[in-house]
N, C-alpha and C positions, 0 to 999 in steps of 0.2 A: 178190932173185933176179934174175939178168940177163935182159934182154929176149929174147935168142935162146932160152934155156932155156924161158921162159914161152911163147913162140910155138911151140916144138916140143911142149911139153906140150899146148897147146890143139889142135894139129893131130893128135897121136897119140891123145889121149883124148877128143877132141870137146868140149872145154871152151870156153865163150864167155868171152873176156877183155874185159870192158867197161871196166874201169879198172885202174889199178895197185893191186895189193893184196898184202899180206904173207901171205895165207892162200888156199890153193886146196883144193878138196874133190873127191874121186873116190869112186866106188862100185865095189866088186869084184863078181865074179859071184854072190856070196852076198848082196849088198845091204849089206855092211858099209861104213861110210864111213871113208875114209882122208883124213887131213889133211896137207897139205904146208905148212909154215910157216917163214917167214924174216923176222924183224924187219929193217926197213930199215937199221939200224945194225949188224946182225949179219953175220958171215961164215959162220954155221952154219945149215944147213937141218935142220929136224926133220920127220920123217915118222912119223905114228902112226895107230893104229886103236884104237877102243874095242872090247874083247873081250867082257867080261861084267861083271855086277855083282858086287861083292865081299862080298855079304851073308854067305855061308856059307864063304868060303875064308879059311883062316888066312894071315896075313901071312908066317908061316914058310914056307908052301908057295910063295909068290911069291918070297921071297928065295932059297929053295933052287933054284927053277927059274932064277932070274937068274944063279946061279953055274954053270949048265950051258952052258958055252960051246960044247960040241959040238952041242947042240941050237940055241941061239940065235944063235951066230956073233956078229955085231956088233949084233944087236938086243938090247933089254932091256925089262923090264917095269916099269911104274910105276903109281901110284894117282892118280886125280883124281876128287874128289867120289864116293868109294866105287865107282868103276869102275876096272877093270884095263885098262891100255893097253899095247899092243905098240909100241915105239918104235925108231927108229934116228936117229942124228945124223951128219951128214957135212959137210965143207967145201963151201960154196956154189960156189966157183970150181973144184972138182974133179969136178963131175958133168956128164954129158951125158945126152941123152934115152935112149940105149941102156943106159947104166948104171942110170938111174932105172927104166926098164922092167924090167930084171933084178931090181932091188931090190924093186919092186912085186910081181913074180911070186914071188920068194922069201918076201916078207912074207905074201902070200896063203897059200902052202903052210904056212908056219910058224904063221900065225894059227890055222888049223884044228887043227894038232897041239897047240898050247898050250891052246886051248879044250878039246879032248878030254882032255888030261892034267890040267888043273886041275879039270874037271868030274868026273873019276873019282876024285879024292882024297877020303879020308874027311873029314868035317867034325868035327874035334875042336876043342873050345873051350878057351881058356886059363882057368886057375882064377881 
């Protein structure tokens, strides 16, 4: 990620940038950790948040919600170590701090909606 964007992130979100890193962490108003990641050889930024544990939620529910573009927009759900993540990927050279702050706000609102929706689904198990 470019130096200007990193500097703007540090200033806007109060992050101490001690060294060049491919991963930055933020916490939202609910205490959920959001990760911004960009491998040095990559041109894509990934921004994601762990939502909840997948112990009782069917994969079908996650896939069904993933196809709801009206709700998710450019965000998508994924699984990592039995945890459900809310993700978005975008070109590293096409983002500025204003656009990122808007993405973060939209992600925060969407996070709450997705958690509410997945938590209210019945837990039916595959045979």
